[in-house]
Phi, psi and omega in degrees: 000133179287165177299319179300314180297324177297317178296315182291322175300318179297318178299316180295321176297320180291326175297313178303314180298317182296325180293344177261322184256354173061028178268073188292323180293322176296318178298318179302318179294318178298320179294318177300316178299319179297321180296328179288338177285343181272066186268340180292146181305323181293343180261011182302319181297314180293321179299314179295320178297313181297323177294320176298315180299314179298317180297317179291319177298315179300318178297313179302318181295316184286343174263010178058046176297146179297152181303320182295325177291318178297315181293325177296314177301312182295322179298316180293323179290323176299317179295319177298317178299317180300315179295319183291332178294331177276329183207103184300335179297341177302320180294323177295314178297317181295323180301315183284330185266335187107118189304315184291314180297324180298313180297316180299317178297316180298314182294320181289329179284339179272344183283000000 
């Protein structure tokens, strides 16, 4: 497993944990820290995605979004990360299409 995959696996585990304990601000900080670990040029796409994810999560928390909305958002982002670990181009496609809609389309086409 590459260092990048280790960082991303850790992010996905923390998302799973957060969906149970609802500590969204801690997760936002963990995601920000993970994005800073993506310093290699080849990890630029993942670094930008993690920064985007942290910013959106932080916004949801600060506008007091309901837990079910936060968990739905995190679940879709976890699935996007899982797909991107197999094919980084998924993040590029998702960026242009909208990350959440991209995951929903992918999941419905596989069903």
